[in-house]
C-alpha positions as CSV (number, residue, x, y, z in Angstrom):
1,M,-18.6,-23.1,59.0
2,K,-15.2,-23.2,60.0
3,K,-15.2,-26.3,57.7
4,L,-16.9,-24.2,54.9
5,L,-14.6,-21.4,55.3
6,L,-11.6,-24.0,54.6
7,S,-13.2,-25.3,51.8
8,L,-14.0,-22.2,50.1
9,T,-10.0,-21.0,50.3
10,A,-9.2,-24.3,49.0
11,F,-11.4,-23.7,46.3
12,C,-9.9,-20.4,45.5
13,I,-6.4,-21.4,45.8
14,L,-7.3,-24.1,43.2
15,G,-8.8,-21.9,41.1
16,I,-5.9,-19.6,41.1
17,V,-3.3,-22.5,40.7
18,L,-5.6,-23.8,37.6
19,A,-5.8,-20.1,36.3
20,D,-1.7,-19.7,36.4
21,D,-1.6,-23.3,34.6
22,R,-3.7,-22.0,31.9
23,S,-1.7,-18.8,31.6
24,T,1.3,-20.6,31.6
25,A,0.3,-23.3,29.0
26,L,-0.8,-20.3,26.8
27,E,2.4,-18.3,27.1
28,I,4.4,-22.0,26.3
29,K,2.5,-22.5,23.1
30,K,2.5,-18.7,22.0
31,L,6.3,-19.1,22.0
32,E,6.4,-22.4,20.3
33,V,4.0,-21.2,17.7
34,A,6.2,-18.1,16.8
35,E,9.1,-20.2,16.8
36,S,7.2,-21.9,13.8
37,I,7.3,-18.5,11.8
38,S,10.3,-19.1,9.5
39,E,12.1,-17.4,6.5
40,D,11.4,-20.3,4.4
41,E,7.2,-20.2,5.3
42,L,7.6,-16.0,4.6
43,M,9.5,-16.5,1.2
44,S,7.4,-19.3,0.0
45,Y,4.3,-16.8,0.1
46,V,6.3,-14.0,-1.5
47,H,7.4,-16.7,-4.4
48,D,3.6,-17.4,-5.1
49,L,2.4,-14.0,-4.9
50,V,5.1,-12.5,-7.4
51,D,4.7,-15.7,-9.8
52,P,4.4,-14.5,-13.5
53,Q,0.8,-16.3,-13.9
54,F,-0.6,-13.4,-11.9
55,K,0.8,-11.0,-14.6
56,G,1.7,-8.5,-11.4
57,R,-1.6,-8.4,-9.5
58,R,-2.8,-5.1,-11.2
59,A,-6.3,-4.3,-9.7
60,G,-9.6,-5.0,-11.8
61,S,-7.3,-7.9,-13.8
62,P,-7.7,-12.0,-13.9
63,G,-4.2,-12.0,-12.7
64,Y,-5.3,-10.1,-9.4
65,M,-8.3,-12.0,-8.9
66,M,-6.3,-15.2,-9.2
67,A,-3.8,-14.1,-6.2
68,A,-7.2,-13.4,-4.4
69,Q,-8.4,-16.4,-4.7
70,H,-5.1,-18.1,-3.5
71,V,-4.7,-15.7,-0.7
72,A,-8.6,-16.6,0.4
73,G,-7.7,-20.7,-0.1
74,L,-4.7,-20.3,2.3
75,L,-7.0,-18.8,4.8
76,Q,-9.7,-21.3,4.3
77,S,-7.1,-24.0,4.8
78,W,-6.0,-22.7,8.0
79,G,-9.8,-22.5,9.2
80,V,-10.0,-18.6,9.1
81,E,-13.4,-17.7,8.8
82,P,-14.7,-15.5,5.7
83,L,-15.7,-11.9,6.6
84,G,-16.7,-10.6,2.9
85,D,-19.7,-10.5,0.8
86,D,-22.4,-13.3,1.2
87,G,-20.4,-15.5,3.5
88,S,-17.5,-15.1,0.9
89,Y,-13.7,-14.1,1.7
90,Y,-14.0,-11.2,-1.1
91,Q,-15.4,-7.6,-0.8
92,H,-16.1,-6.8,-4.6
93,F,-16.4,-3.8,-6.2
94,E,-15.9,-2.7,-9.9
95,W,-12.4,-1.3,-11.0
96,P,-11.4,-1.0,-14.9
97,F,-8.4,-1.7,-16.0
98,T,-5.9,-1.9,-19.2
99,D,-4.2,-5.1,-20.5
100,V,-0.8,-4.1,-21.5
101,F,0.6,-6.8,-24.0
102,S,4.2,-5.5,-25.0
103,T,6.4,-2.3,-24.3
104,G,5.1,-0.8,-27.1
105,S,7.7,2.0,-28.5
106,V,8.6,5.9,-28.2
107,S,10.8,7.7,-30.7
108,L,11.7,11.2,-30.4
109,F,12.3,13.7,-33.8
110,K,14.2,16.9,-33.7
111,D,15.0,18.6,-36.9
112,D,16.7,15.6,-39.2
113,Q,17.3,13.5,-36.3
114,T,15.5,10.4,-34.5
115,L,16.2,8.6,-31.2
116,V,14.5,5.7,-30.9
117,L,14.2,4.8,-27.0
118,S,14.1,1.3,-25.2
119,A,12.2,0.0,-22.5
120,P,12.5,-0.6,-19.7
121,D,16.1,1.6,-19.8
122,D,14.9,4.6,-21.2
123,F,11.2,4.3,-20.9
124,Y,8.0,2.8,-19.1
125,P,5.0,2.2,-21.2
126,G,1.9,3.7,-19.6
127,A,-0.2,1.4,-18.2
128,S,-3.4,3.1,-19.3
129,S,-2.6,4.5,-22.7
130,D,-5.0,3.5,-25.8
131,S,-4.2,0.8,-28.2
132,G,-2.5,2.5,-31.4
133,T,0.2,5.2,-32.2
134,L,0.2,9.0,-32.0
135,R,2.9,11.4,-33.1
136,A,2.7,15.2,-31.8
137,E,4.7,17.9,-30.9
138,M,5.7,17.9,-27.1
139,V,5.2,20.6,-24.7
140,F,6.7,21.2,-21.2
141,V,4.1,22.4,-18.7
142,G,6.1,22.0,-15.5
143,Y,4.1,20.5,-12.8
144,G,1.0,20.5,-14.7
145,I,-1.2,22.0,-12.3
146,S,-4.1,24.5,-12.8
147,A,-5.3,25.9,-9.5
148,A,-6.9,29.5,-9.7
149,E,-7.6,29.5,-6.0
150,L,-3.9,29.1,-5.6
151,G,-3.1,31.8,-8.3
152,Y,-1.3,29.0,-10.4
153,D,-1.5,27.7,-13.8
154,D,1.1,26.1,-15.6
155,Y,-1.3,26.2,-19.0
156,S,-1.8,29.8,-18.7
157,E,-1.7,31.0,-22.7
158,L,-0.3,27.8,-23.9
159,D,-2.3,25.9,-26.4
160,V,-1.7,22.2,-26.0
161,A,-4.8,20.9,-28.3
162,G,-3.4,17.8,-29.8
163,K,-0.3,17.6,-28.5
164,I,1.8,15.7,-25.8
165,V,2.7,17.5,-22.7
166,M,5.7,16.5,-20.3
167,I,4.8,17.1,-16.6
168,G,6.9,16.6,-13.6
169,G,6.0,15.4,-9.8
170,G,4.8,17.0,-7.1
171,T,3.7,20.8,-6.7
172,P,5.7,23.9,-7.0
173,Y,4.7,24.5,-3.4
174,N,8.2,25.0,-0.9
175,G,6.9,25.7,2.6
176,K,5.8,23.5,5.2
177,N,2.8,24.9,6.2
178,I,0.2,22.4,6.8
179,D,-2.7,24.4,5.3
180,S,-0.9,25.3,2.3
181,L,0.4,21.6,1.8
182,N,-3.1,20.6,2.5
183,L,-4.4,22.8,-0.1
184,W,-1.7,21.7,-2.6
185,G,-2.3,18.0,-2.1
186,P,-4.9,17.4,-4.0
187,Y,-3.0,18.6,-7.2
188,S,0.4,16.5,-6.5
189,G,-1.1,13.3,-7.9
190,G,-0.9,11.7,-11.7
191,N,-4.6,11.0,-11.7
192,Y,-5.3,15.0,-11.4
193,K,-2.3,15.9,-13.9
194,A,-3.3,13.3,-16.5
195,Q,-7.3,14.6,-16.1
196,N,-6.3,18.3,-16.4
197,A,-4.1,17.7,-19.3
198,H,-6.5,15.8,-21.2
199,D,-9.3,18.7,-20.2
200,H,-6.8,20.9,-22.0
201,G,-6.8,19.1,-25.1
202,A,-3.9,17.2,-25.0
203,K,-3.5,13.7,-26.4
204,G,-1.1,12.3,-24.3
205,V,1.5,12.6,-21.2
206,V,4.9,11.9,-20.9
207,F,5.7,11.8,-17.0
208,M,9.4,12.9,-15.9
209,D,10.0,10.2,-13.6
210,K,10.5,6.5,-14.8
211,I,7.8,4.7,-12.3
212,A,5.1,2.2,-13.4
213,N,1.9,3.6,-12.5
214,P,-1.4,1.6,-13.0
215,G,-3.4,4.1,-11.8
216,L,-3.8,6.6,-14.3
217,P,-7.0,7.2,-16.4
218,Y,-8.0,5.7,-19.6
219,F,-9.0,8.2,-22.3
220,A,-9.8,7.1,-25.9
221,G,-7.1,8.0,-28.1
222,F,-4.9,9.5,-25.1
223,Y,-1.0,8.2,-24.8
224,Y,1.1,8.0,-22.0
225,A,5.0,7.3,-21.0
226,H,7.2,7.4,-18.2
227,L,10.9,8.7,-19.6
228,D,14.4,8.2,-17.6
229,A,15.9,11.0,-16.3
230,Q,18.5,11.5,-18.9
231,V,16.4,11.1,-22.1
232,C,14.5,14.0,-20.1
233,E,17.5,16.2,-19.9
234,K,18.4,15.8,-23.7
235,I,15.1,17.0,-24.2
236,L,14.8,20.0,-21.9
237,G,18.7,20.9,-22.1
238,K,18.8,20.9,-18.5
239,A,18.2,18.1,-15.4
240,V,14.7,17.6,-14.4
241,E,15.2,18.5,-10.6
242,D,16.7,22.0,-12.1
243,M,14.0,22.9,-14.5
244,L,11.1,22.3,-11.5
245,K,13.6,24.0,-8.7
246,G,13.5,27.1,-10.7
247,I,9.8,26.9,-11.2
248,K,9.5,26.3,-7.4
249,D,11.9,29.0,-6.3
250,A,10.1,31.6,-8.6
251,Q,6.8,30.4,-7.4
252,K,6.4,30.9,-11.3
253,P,5.4,28.4,-14.4
254,D,7.8,28.2,-17.1
255,S,5.9,26.5,-19.6
256,F,7.2,26.0,-23.3
257,P,7.7,24.0,-26.4
258,T,10.2,21.5,-26.2
259,G,11.1,21.6,-30.1
260,F,10.7,17.8,-30.2
261,E,8.0,15.7,-31.5
262,I,7.3,12.2,-30.1
263,E,5.4,9.5,-31.3
264,I,4.1,7.0,-28.7
265,S,2.9,3.0,-29.8
266,A,1.1,1.3,-27.6
267,D,-0.1,-2.1,-27.5
268,T,-3.3,-2.5,-25.1
269,Q,-6.9,-3.7,-24.7
270,H,-8.7,-1.3,-22.3
271,Y,-11.9,-3.3,-20.4
272,G,-14.0,-0.7,-18.6
273,M,-16.1,-2.7,-16.5
274,G,-13.2,-4.7,-14.4
275,K,-14.0,-6.2,-11.3
276,T,-11.6,-6.5,-8.1
277,A,-11.8,-7.3,-4.5
278,N,-10.5,-7.1,-1.0
279,V,-9.8,-10.3,0.6
280,I,-11.1,-10.6,4.4
281,G,-11.2,-13.3,6.9
282,Y,-11.0,-13.6,10.7
283,I,-10.7,-15.3,13.9
284,P,-14.0,-15.0,15.8
285,G,-13.2,-13.9,19.5
286,T,-14.7,-16.0,22.5
287,D,-15.6,-13.3,25.2
288,E,-19.0,-12.2,25.3
289,A,-17.8,-8.6,25.4
290,L,-14.5,-8.4,23.5
291,K,-15.5,-10.6,20.8
292,H,-17.3,-7.5,19.2
293,E,-14.0,-5.5,18.9
294,A,-11.3,-6.2,16.2
295,I,-7.7,-6.1,16.0
296,I,-7.0,-5.7,11.9
297,L,-4.3,-6.3,10.3
298,G,-3.9,-5.0,6.7
299,A,-1.5,-5.0,3.7
300,H,-2.7,-4.0,0.0
301,L,-2.3,-7.2,-2.5
302,D,-2.3,-5.6,-5.7
303,A,0.8,-4.3,-7.7
304,Q,1.6,-2.2,-11.2
305,G,0.6,-5.0,-13.4
306,Y,2.3,-6.1,-16.5
307,L,4.0,-3.5,-18.9
308,G,5.7,-5.8,-21.5
309,F,8.1,-6.9,-18.8
310,E,7.4,-8.3,-15.0
311,L,6.8,-5.9,-12.4
312,P,6.8,-8.7,-9.3
313,G,5.8,-6.1,-6.6
314,A,8.2,-8.2,-4.3
315,L,8.7,-5.5,-1.5
316,D,5.5,-3.4,-2.5
317,N,3.7,-5.1,-1.1
318,A,3.9,-8.9,-1.2
319,S,6.0,-8.5,1.7
320,G,3.3,-7.0,4.1
321,V,1.1,-9.4,2.7
322,A,3.4,-12.5,3.3
323,D,3.8,-11.2,7.0
324,I,0.1,-10.7,7.6
325,L,-0.1,-14.8,6.1
326,A,2.5,-15.7,8.6
327,V,0.6,-14.2,11.4
328,A,-2.9,-15.8,10.1
329,R,-1.3,-19.4,9.8
330,A,0.0,-19.0,13.5
331,L,-3.0,-17.1,15.4
332,S,-5.3,-19.9,13.3
333,Q,-3.7,-22.2,16.1
334,F,-5.3,-20.3,18.8
335,K,-9.3,-20.3,17.8
336,G,-11.0,-20.4,21.0
337,E,-8.4,-18.8,23.1
338,L,-8.4,-14.9,22.0
339,K,-11.1,-13.1,23.5
340,R,-11.1,-10.3,20.7
341,S,-11.5,-10.8,17.1
342,V,-8.6,-10.6,14.9
343,V,-9.3,-9.7,11.2
344,F,-6.9,-10.3,8.2
345,L,-7.5,-7.8,5.4
346,F,-5.9,-7.7,2.0
347,F,-6.3,-4.5,-0.1
348,A,-7.1,-4.5,-3.8
349,A,-6.5,-1.2,-5.6
350,E,-4.0,0.3,-3.4
351,E,-2.0,1.3,-6.2
352,V,-4.8,3.0,-8.4
353,G,-5.8,5.3,-5.6
354,L,-6.4,3.5,-2.4
355,V,-9.5,2.4,-3.7
356,G,-9.9,-0.8,-1.8
357,S,-9.2,0.7,1.8
358,K,-11.6,3.4,1.0
359,H,-14.1,0.6,0.2
360,Y,-13.9,-1.2,3.2
361,C,-14.1,2.0,5.4
362,E,-17.4,2.4,3.7
363,H,-18.6,-1.3,4.3
364,P,-16.5,-2.2,7.6
365,A,-16.9,-5.3,8.9
366,F,-16.3,-3.6,12.3
367,A,-16.7,-0.3,12.9
368,P,-14.3,2.4,14.0
369,E,-15.8,2.1,17.3
370,Q,-15.4,-1.7,17.4
371,T,-11.9,-1.8,16.2
372,L,-9.1,-1.4,18.8
373,L,-6.3,-1.0,16.5
374,F,-5.9,-1.5,12.8
375,M,-2.3,-2.0,11.6
376,N,-1.2,-1.2,7.9
377,L,1.9,-3.2,6.4
378,D,3.7,-1.6,3.4
379,M,6.9,-2.3,2.0
380,V,7.9,-4.4,5.2
381,G,10.6,-6.6,3.6
382,N,13.9,-4.6,3.8
383,G,15.6,-3.6,6.6
384,K,17.7,-4.3,10.3
385,G,15.4,-3.0,12.7
386,L,11.4,-2.6,13.2
387,A,9.0,0.5,13.7
388,L,5.1,0.8,14.9
389,W,4.8,4.4,14.3
390,H,1.9,6.2,16.2
391,G,2.5,3.5,19.0
392,E,3.4,6.3,21.3
393,S,-0.1,8.0,21.2
394,Y,-1.4,4.4,22.4
395,P,1.2,3.0,25.1
396,E,-1.2,0.7,26.6
397,I,-1.5,-1.0,23.4
398,Y,2.0,-0.4,22.1
399,S,3.7,-1.9,25.5
400,H,2.8,-5.8,24.0
401,F,4.3,-5.4,21.3
402,S,7.2,-3.8,22.9
403,R,7.4,-5.8,25.6
404,N,7.4,-9.2,23.6
405,N,10.1,-7.7,21.1
406,E,12.5,-7.1,23.9
407,A,11.8,-10.1,25.4
408,H,11.6,-12.4,22.4
409,V,12.5,-10.8,19.0
410,Q,15.2,-8.6,20.2
411,R,15.5,-6.1,17.6
412,S,15.7,-2.1,17.4
413,L,12.2,-0.8,17.8
414,K,11.1,2.5,16.8
415,S,8.1,4.6,17.2
416,S,6.4,8.1,17.2
417,E,3.4,10.2,18.2
418,G,0.5,10.0,15.9
419,A,-0.5,12.7,13.8
420,M,-3.2,13.0,11.2
421,P,-1.8,13.2,7.3
422,V,-1.0,16.4,5.5
423,G,-1.6,16.7,1.7
424,R,-2.6,13.6,-0.3
425,P,-2.8,10.3,1.6
426,R,-0.4,8.1,-0.1
427,T,-1.0,4.8,2.1
428,D,-4.0,2.5,3.4
429,G,-3.3,3.5,7.0
430,L,-3.8,7.1,6.4
431,V,-7.1,6.4,5.0
432,F,-8.3,4.5,7.9
433,M,-7.0,7.2,10.2
434,L,-9.0,9.8,8.1
435,N,-12.3,7.3,8.8
436,G,-11.6,7.5,12.5
437,F,-9.5,4.2,13.2
438,R,-7.1,3.8,15.2
439,T,-3.9,3.1,13.4
440,F,-0.3,1.7,13.6
441,H,1.7,2.0,10.6
442,V,4.4,-1.2,11.0
443,G,7.8,-0.7,9.0
444,T,10.9,-1.3,9.2
445,T,14.4,0.8,9.4
446,D,18.0,0.7,8.4
447,R,17.5,-0.3,4.7
448,V,19.8,-3.1,3.9
449,N,19.4,-3.7,-0.1
450,P,18.8,-1.2,-2.8
451,M,15.2,-0.3,-3.0
452,Y,13.5,-0.5,-6.1
453,Y,10.0,1.6,-6.5
454,H,7.5,0.3,-9.0
455,H,10.4,-1.2,-10.5
456,P,11.1,-4.5,-12.3
457,G,13.7,-4.9,-10.2
458,D,11.3,-5.4,-7.1
459,T,11.9,-9.0,-6.8
460,A,11.8,-11.6,-4.1
461,E,15.7,-11.9,-4.0
462,N,15.8,-8.5,-3.0
463,L,14.1,-8.9,0.3
464,V,15.5,-9.5,3.8
465,P,13.7,-12.9,5.0
466,D,14.8,-12.4,8.8
467,I,13.4,-9.0,9.1
468,M,10.2,-10.2,7.7
469,R,10.4,-13.4,10.0
470,D,10.4,-10.7,12.9
471,V,8.3,-8.4,11.9
472,S,5.7,-11.4,12.1
473,R,6.8,-12.8,14.9
474,M,6.6,-9.4,16.8
475,L,2.8,-8.8,15.5
476,F,1.8,-12.7,16.4
477,L,3.2,-12.2,20.2
478,G,1.3,-8.7,20.7
479,I,-1.5,-9.6,19.0
480,V,-2.2,-12.7,21.0
481,D,-1.8,-10.7,24.5
482,L,-3.5,-7.7,22.9
483,A,-6.4,-9.8,22.2
484,N,-6.6,-11.3,26.0
485,D,-6.1,-8.2,27.5
486,S,-9.6,-7.3,29.4
487,T,-8.2,-4.3,31.0
488,I,-8.4,-2.0,27.8
489,R,-11.6,-1.0,26.0
490,S,-11.9,0.5,22.0
491,S,-14.5,2.4,23.4
492,E,-12.4,4.0,25.9
493,M,-9.5,4.9,24.0
494,F,-8.8,8.4,22.5
495,L,-8.3,8.9,18.8
496,I,-5.9,11.1,17.0
497,Q,-7.5,14.0,15.9
């Protein structure tokens, strides 16, 4: 009996030693693989994604699908398994798009004067214009909102039939009440404002912000342009922000004919039955209980398309895609060593209204109750510090990333308590929150370079490669540990309400 006890003790000690050896070996491998994530690797992914052959990766277009196939090919080359439709890497859905062949033209007319504008300095062409030319009277309609239940209508007693309307961004609400913000939220987007103008008989919309927008609706015989603030000031006789502030302060519409006519010419082709797809792959977990739980990394793959000039979409959002690709490549070396499954999800059609993330949430590969964590990466290529917003609401999860950052990455790391979105959701992470997924928003802080939002200046050269490297390393290190943490279960973690 004594010999048996000694044998059992020796066996247990050996088991502990072997377990410690395996743990040590995993830790050494983890650090070696993390070190392999380099700036050169990340920038190679970015340069591939911003290549002109993809024509700005507009959702629905052949260029976007070429980019999707490129990303799927990388996943396949690393042995990341497909998780899309019918054993593929794709979650397909229909999305129409408009091909823009040139900048077209915009001219202003008043009295005997003609002002010919130039792109991209004075205007951006509309990404969803019909092809052709329209000259019409131009009418300023403030925020372009008709909200009877809120007692507000920029079109009240105004006939805009056959005319082109000028519209500002946002809403006239000036407070911080959450209920009120949620009421005004649906009226803040360009899609609603374009639809409302069309419903009032307008033949086009001039947006008073020079930002590329591929998500506006297409209507036959309807035209768009996005004017620079200085051009708008010439038309209105006052700065755009002052015009809109006056309406906001008075909480009263101030719409009027501008005295100008505008001519918009567009060179486009609309396709009403375009197809697009999310790209999705995963590394399956090995533990019988935990492999049915997932950690999901997500970023939108689409960008703003082509407007007669290149819109590379490097920060927004080749940076987020590149970071996930680097993590996927690194984690692929741990197949068979991760207890939980890890999913890599690249969204189509974020720029046109968060459509790809909504599609995934309606057709999830892992349901919310099976998803330990969704992490969204959007515009993470410019800064000095790291952020995991909403991490403080889940300290058991957050600790894996903060510990690895402190020990190995050594960047400042900010976080916050989680909160449900207010108003109109503007990023894929908020879609996941609204659909019951536990969500972190991955970001960077302390911007280094200028930010060019929906702008031709959003190039690879304007990114900060070392912060991208450290985002990827922090995520990789934390995910290895989180995937193997058996002390927490998705079903036992609360959700932000």
